[in-house]
N, C-alpha and C positions, 0 to 999 in steps of 0.2 A: 578666957584665960590667956595671959600673955605668953608668947612663944619664947623659949630659952634657946641658948646656943646648942643644947642637946637635941632640940627639935629641928634644927636646920642643918643643911649642907651648905657651907659658905666657902667662898674663895674671893680673892682680891687680886687686882692687877692695875698697873698704871699705864696710860697711853700718853705719849708726848709728841705733839706736833711741833716741828722745828723749822726755823728759817728766819730770814731777815725781816719778813713781814710781822713776826711775832716778837721782835726785840723789845717792844714796850710791854710785854706780858699781857697783851690783849689780842683777842681774836674776834673777827666779825661774826655776829650771831647768824648771819646768812650762810656762813661757811660751817659754823659749829653745830647749829641746830640739826641740819640734815644728817651730819656725820653721827651725832648722838642717836638720832632716830634709827640710822642704819645699824649702829652698834646694838641697840636693843632688838632690832629685827633679826640681826645675825644670830645673836645668842638664843633668842626664843625659837628661831627656826632650827638651829642646831640641836637644841634641847628636845624639840618635837621629833626630829629625825632619829635621835638616839634613844629617847626615853618614852616617846609616845605622848598622847594627850592627857594622861592622868598625872603627870609630874609637872607641877607648876613651877614657874621661874620668875624671879624679880631681879631687875637690874637697876642699881642706883649709882650715881656719880657724885664725886666730891672734887671740884676744880682746885688746882694749886698752881703756883708759878715757880719756875726754876730756870735760871740763866736766861737764854733767849727762847725758851720753849713755852708752850701752853700745855700744861700738864693736867691730865684728867684721871682721877681715881675711880676705879671700877669695882663695884661690889656685887657679887652674884649670890642669890639666896634660893635654896630649894627647900620645900617642906619635907624634912628628913624622916620624921616618924611616919608620915603618911606613905612615903616612898618605901620604907622598910616593910611596912605591913602589907603593902600591895605586891611587891616584887621580891623582897629579900635583898641583902646588901650586894650580892655578887652580880645581879642583873641590871643594876642602875649605874649610869654614868653620872658621877657626882659633879658638883659645880667646879671643883678644881680640875678634874679630869676633862671636863668640857672645855675649859680654857686651854689646857695642854693640847688637846686635839686641834684646836684652832690656831694656836700660836707657837709654843715651844716644840711641840711634838709629843706624841704619846709613848708609852713604853714599847709599843709595837713598831715605832719608827717615826716617820716624818709627820709634820703638821699639815693641815689643810692649806694654809697660806703658802708654806714652802712648796707644796705640790703645785699650786697654781703658778708660782714663780718659775718653777723648773720646767713645766710643760709649755708655758708661754702661749697659751691659747690653741695649741695643736689639738686636733680632733682625732681620737683613735679610729682606726679602720674597723676594729672589732673589739669586743670585750668577752673574754672567756671566763665563765664561772666554774670554779673547781674547789676542791678541799685538799688541805695538806695532810700529812701523815697523822696528825693529831685530830683531824676532823674539823679544823677551823675553816670557815667559809672565806674564800679569797677570790679576787677578780684580777685577771691578767689583761691589762690594756695594751693592745698591739698597735703600733704606729708604723707608718711607711718610712723607711730609711733611718730608724733609730731603735734603740733598745726598748724592750717591753718594760712596763711599769706594773708592779703587783701591789694591789691595795687590799687591806682587810675590809670586812663588811661595813664597819663604822665609817671609815674614811670614804669608801665608795658611796655610801648614802649621803654624806655631807657634800661630796664633790658633785653629785647629780642633782642636788636640791636647788631649784630655781630661787626659792626664798633666801637660802643661805648666800647665794651669789648676789642677789639684789642687795642684801645687807652689807656685804663686802664692798660692793661698788660705791655705796653711799659713804661708808666709813673712810674710804680712800679718796673720795672726790676732792677734798681740799688740796691734796698733794698733786693729783693729776690735772687739776684745772686752775688752781690759784697761784699766781705769780708771788714768789717770796715765801711760799711754804714748800719746803724741799723734801720732807720725809715725816713718817710717823713711826714711832718705836714703842714696843711693848716691853715693860720691865717689871720685875718684882723686887721691891726694896729689901724684902726679907732674905733673899738668897743671891742678890746681885745679878740674877740672870737677865739678859737683855736680848731682844730679837728685833731686827729691823724689818718691819712689816711691809713698808712700801717706800720707795725713794723715787724722786722725779727722774733721775738719770736712767732708771730701769723700771718704768711704769708698767705694772702687770697688765696683761691683755684684758682682764675683766674690767678695767677702768677705761678702756680705749674705744668703747662703742661696739666691740665684737663679743659682748657677753652672750652666751648661748648655752642652752641645756643640751648636753651630749646624749644623743639617742641612737648610737650604733646598735646593731643587733647583738644581743647577748646569746652566745652559743650555748649548747647543752652542757651540763656539768661534765667535768673530766676528773680523773684521778691524778693529781699532782703531775701535770704535764712538764 
């Protein structure tokens, strides 16, 4: 039986690589193919971290051209009826929420990519696991010489995932390594929201050869320190 829209959790996003090398609206397949593979790896890894192995994910692309960009349409599908029967609506991160966690930011705060850009590859001295007054699981990242950063459990899982980091590195490789490709931007035509994911003038640390999984000691739980 064919799946209908009611059976799926769907979300869409567009990515635009920009720069003089793309003025002809063409992009070298040797740059594009690994980036698209990284995109799929990133989304599947993030879905696994937040939803587990029982929630399947499909990622499809639809290229387009616009001005001097190479524009990629991204569609993410989850098997919605299977998800609801297994977990219930409140326990599953939907396709749209998954994209928000990675790009624009969730209702809880910052996005994963914004977090990487802000921390600039710095490794925390320690991570304190604690709960707030509402019982929500949180993690306090403590750094030498700078303010603490507090993450909720979902963002903590994404930030610590080696496979998520690997997908991000591949997605941003054209910007970090290719002359004439200056940035990649995520945007949603439906609401005009735009987020600059990676720009050559501020290349994130995860694309510079210092990619690493953070493994400081997680201290015992505390009550709202």
